[in-house]
N, C-alpha and C positions, 0 to 999 in steps of 0.2 A: 626804287624798285616799286614793283608792283604789288601791294598789300592785299589780291587775292591768289597771289603766287603763296601763302605763307600755309603750308599744310597745319598747323596749329594757331588759329588766330589769336591774337592776341585779348585778354580779359580787359572789361574795364576795371582800371582800379578803384577799391572802396573807397579812397578818399575822392576820387573825382564825384562821388553823390553825396559825400561830408560823413562825417567820425561816428555818426549815428547807425550808418548802413554798414560800417566795419563792425560796428559792435555786435548790430544784429544778427550779424554773420556770422561770428566765431564765440561770444560767449558762450551759447549753448554748449558748445565743444567744451571751452574752458572750465567751466561748471562741470561738466560731466568729468573731464581730466581731473578733476580736484577732488570730486564725490570718490573715484577710483583708485584715487591716491591715499585718501583717509581711510578705505575700505584695505586696501595693501598693508597701511601701518598697523592698522586693529589685528589683523589678522597676524602679522609677524611678531605683534607683542603680544599675543594670546600663545604663538607658539613659546614663543621664550619664556612666558610666565608660568605654563601648563609645566615643561620640562626643567626648571630650575627648580620647582618644589622641593625642598628638603623631605626625606622620609616621615620627620616629625609632623610637616605641616598637610601632609598626606594623610596621616593618622588621624590627625585632629578634625581632617573635613570627612573622615568614613564616619568620625562617632561624634559629628555635630548633626543639630538637629536643625541647621539654619539651610532654607533651600537651595541658596548660591553656593552654600560649603557641599552640601549634598548631589548636586548638580557636577561640583569638579571632581568629585570623588567616584561619580559612574561615568564620565567621559575618560578619566585617567583607567579605568577598567582594561581597557584595549590602547594601550597605549602607541601602539603601531600604527593601527587603525586612525585613531586620532591625528598624529604626526602626519600619516598619506593625507588625510582631509584636509589639513591644514596650511600642508605644501600646495596641494594640487589648486587649493582656493587659491593661495596667495599668487601662484605664477598665472593662473587663468585672468587676474586682476592687472597682473604687468602684459601682461598678451593684450589686454583688451586697450590699454593705455598705450602702447606700442604700437598699436594696429590703427588707432583714433590719429595720433600725432603724426605717423607716416602718411594717413590722407590727408592732413591739414596741411603737410610739407607739399604735397605733389599738388595740389592746389596753389601754394603759393609760388611752386616751383612754375608753373604755367601763367602766372602773372607777371612776375619778375625774371629777369633774363640772367641773374647771377643764381642760379638753381643748386650749382655745387656747395658756397661757401653757405646756402639755407639749410641744406642739408646736414651739413657738416655742424654747424649750430644748433640746431633741433635737436641731433642725437646727442650733443654732448650735455644739454641742457637736461634733456628727459634721463639720460644715465643719472646724470647726479641728482635729480629729484628721485629717484626710483632708490637708490642706495644711499640717500641721506635718511629723505623722509619716509620712506616705505621699508627699510631694512636697518639701517644703523641705529638712528634715533629711538624708534619704537622698542627695539631690543633691550638698547642699554636702560631706556626707561621702566621697562617691564622686568627687567633682571634684578633691579634695584626694590621694585615696588611688585613682586611676583604674585603675592597673596590676592593683593587689590584689584590688580589688571585681571588676575585670572577671574576673580568674581564677577569684573565689569563684562570682560569679554565670553565668557560662558554659553550666554545665547548664542553668539556669533558662531562658536568655536561648535555649538550642537548644530545648528544649522547647516554648516559646512559637512559635517559629520552625516546628517540625513540626506542633502542633496547630492553629495558625492559619493556616498556609501558605497555603490559597485565598481567605480574606479578605484576606488582607495582599497577595496576587497581584490583586486587585480593587481592592485601595485604591491599588496603586500604580500599574494603570494608569490609572485615575480621575484619579490627580494628574498623569498624564504627559499626558492626554489635555487636560486641563484647563490646564496649563502651555505647550503648544503654541498654545491656542488665545487665550489671556488675555497683552497687548501687555505684556512686562516694562518698567516703570517705577524708574531709579536715581533713588537721592538726588542733589538738586541742592543741594550744598555748595560753597560761595565757596574761593577761593583763602585768603583771610581766615582763613576758618574754620579751615581745613586747618591752616596754619599756626600758629595758634593752638592747635591740637589737639597740633600736632607739641612747641610748646613745654612745653604741662601733662604730656609724658610724665615719668618717675619716674626716679628713681635708676638705673634698669635700663637706661638709654640712655645712652651719651657721647656726648660734644660731639661729635665726629666722626660717630657715627650720626645725630644729630640736624640737623648738616648736610646729607648725605646725603639726609633725608627730606626738607628744605626744596627742597633742590636738586630732588628729585623733583616735590614740589609745584609748584614756580615752572615747571617745566620746559613746561609747555604756554601758557604767556605769553610764553614768547620768544620774538622773530624772529630772521631771518638776521641782522638790521642792530644786533642787541645783542649778538651772538657772534661777528660776524665780525671778520678782521684788517683794519685799515684800509687804503686803496689806499697811501697811502705805505710801507707798511711790506710790501707783496706785493713779493717775489723772482720776476722774472720773466725771460726771455731775448729776445733778438727772434731772428727766424726767418731773418735774413740772414746770421748767425752762421758761422764755417767751425766744419769738425770739432774742431781744437785749441781755439778760442777757447769752444766749446760747453763742452767739458771743463774749461776752467778756472775758467769762470765755476759751472758744477756744483760743483767740489772747494772751491770757495771759499763757496757757500750751504749745502750740506750735506742739502738737502730730496731727498727721494725721488720728490718729483712737482713740477714746475715749470710755471706759464704759460708758455706761447708766444703773444708778441704782434707785430703788422707794424707799424711806425711810432709805434704808442703802446699804453698801456693801454687804451683806449677799442676796441680791434681786436683782440680774441682770439683766436688761430687753434684753440687748442688746448689739452691737457697732455700734456707731455712726463713718461716713465714711466722714469725710471733704468733700473730692471730692463729695461727695451727695449733699452739700449744695451750692458749688458753683452758680448751674443754679438759686437759690431762695435767694443771698445774697443781692438783695434790698426789701424783704419780709419785711413787717410790724410784728408787735407782735402778730397779729391774725394768723397767719402761723402756722400751727400744724407740727411742725418738727418732730414730735415723729413719724410720717409717715415710715419717711428716715432711722429709725434705724432698723441694720439687726439684727438676730439673732446671738446668742454668741456660742461660741464653748467652751464647757466645759468637762476639762480632771481633772481626780484623781492626787496625788501629786505625787504619786509612778510612775509615767506612764516615760518610758524609752523617751530618748531625741531623740535617732535614728527612734523609732515608731513616735513620735511626727512630724518631718519632714517629713516622707512619709505624716502624715495627715494633714498636712500642702499644700504639693503638691496636693494630692487627693482633697481635698475642696475648693483651690485655697484661703486659708485665709492667714491671717500672724500674726493671735493674739488667743490667748487660755486663759482662766480664768482659773485658780486652784484653786481645789475644794477639803476641807476636807471629811472625812467621814459621815460628819452631812449635809454636803451641804454650809456650810459655807464660804467664800470666801478669802483662804490664799495668794493669791497673781498672778501674770499675768506673761504670757511669750509670746514673740515675735519672728519671724522669725530673728530677728537681733541679740537678746539673744542669739539663738541657732548658729550662723554662729560664734559669738565672739567667743565660747568656742575653734573653732577650729582654728581659725584665730588670738585673740586678739580683744582687743577694737575698734572698726571701729567708727571713727567721722566724720559729715557729716558737710556742711558749717557752720549749725547753731549750734553743740556743740563747746562748750570753749577748748580751748587750754588743761590748765587745767584739767585733770580728776577728775570729781567728785566723791568726797568717801575721796579722800586722799591727802596727800601732803607730800613731801619728804623735810625732815629739812637735811638730808647729806647722803653719800651712804651707810650706815650703819642704817638710822631711818627713819621711815615712821610713820606718824600721819591718822590714818583711822578714820573713822565716824564707832559709833558702829554697825549700822544696816548694813554695808558693808558685805555682801556675803563670804564665808568663801575660795570660789573659788576664785573669785576675788583678796582676801587677798595672798592665794598662789600664786595667776599669780602673782601679783606685788611682793614680795617678791620672785619669782624663784625658788620656791619648788616644790616638788610633790603634786597632791590635794589632796591626801589621807595622807598627813603631819600629819593633826590632826585628823583623823578617829578615831582612837580608844577611843580616850576623849571625840568629841564633841557631842556625842548622837545621839538625834534628832536636834540637834541645826543647822541651815544654816548660821547663822550671827555671825560677831566677839565677838558682846557683848552676844550672846547665847553660846559661846565655855567660854569666861570670868567667865558664870554662872557657868559652868560645872567646870572649874577650880578650883573657889573658892570657890564651893558650898553655894556660899550665892550672895546677891549684895552686889559689892564692893564698896567701898566710894573713892572719887576722893583721888589720892596719892598712892592707895594701887598697888602694883605690884608684878609678880610671873613669873616663868620661866618653858618654856617646850621646848622639841624639839631642844635646842640650841637657843631660842628666848626670850627676855625679854619682858612683857608686862605692861606699865607702862599705869594705869586709869586717864587720863586727867581730862576729865569731867564726872560726871554721878549724877543723881538725884533719888529719892526717886521710880523710876518706871523703869528707865531703863537706861545704859550706851551710853553717846552721843560722846566722843573722847578715842581713846586708842593708845599708843605710841607704837611701835613694835621695838624693837631694837634687830639687829641680832648678835649674838656672832661670835667669831672668829673660830669657829669650823664648824658653819655653813658655814662660808664665805669659809672656806679651801674647804668645800667638795662640795659648788656648782662650785669652780673654777677647782676643778680635773675632775668634771661630764663633763664641757665643754671645 
């Protein structure tokens, strides 16, 4: 075949003129690619370091007198612009590497016949190099040594912020416009999935921290009926008492806010704040203390606790009366009751050290009052609040739960087992269950230990 008919004349192999010629031809390109790859790795490390700094680290940089820390604080004043500059810088470096490698591949494809294999091999190698040495390794190292890396790469980040400022501002403005026009869609996770995520937390979280997280997760599912103080436990006063009788009842109750009713608890007139009585503490029985009663805040029993907390904040009140569908009083909810659903029991200087409503006989046995809310029983037993949900029906107390389990009013000495717990009726009369002994079986104890 006539060589003159070849449209692309075959170039002379560098090896035909010796390895020195080959080195002289490609060494500058290799050095340039290596330099760009190192710069890309530094920019990626800078991005990971700056945006993995904790709020405490940023506060220390703002309060520091060191020039490097001050530069970090200045760069983080506009985080979106800094991030855009670093992203643009990094992508331009990667594009430059790809362009140079493509040019070299084109030259090699004219020298060798198997250009397809050369292109595939070079593409794979340069992709691995950019991903490994330009992204993964620098970001992993920077995340573990964020403060040190941020100090060393701050000049490079500042250079990128200055050089690419117009492009960064344009990118930030475009992203803000898109952010305003696109509807935000959050992740839809169930409460069960969130509870499992809390259980999977490592050793860094204590048992108390896990309980608080579980309380936050389950908070939005609770209703006022589940956290309220039952009607029988409400300490209220009649509106026809004399002032001296009123003071005697207030001293006996020890509460700072007391409901005031007329004839029965189903006719609550309002709430008496004890602080309103302080200026009139020396008045006689002719004093009309009823004029100090404030309007009560009534809520339905199915009202969500998170909504109730917002209502408390807006109305600036700490107490709500829970009513049923007929307007009758079912119970009472205070701000303290809501907070205790997250943080557990809160005892002040006037509360007894021994929790009211139950006492422990040993590590596996607890004796509860029958009126104890099921949510509190679950908290004491260290189990999920939904453990007895499938059988409790509309019951909110431990006594109501036993009525559902027995399908009758049990007598003293009766016992039953459910969900790995043995319930023994300690005391009961013809109307109600007074005390119940709950024994945790071995299977439940092992399950709780595994979750911890």
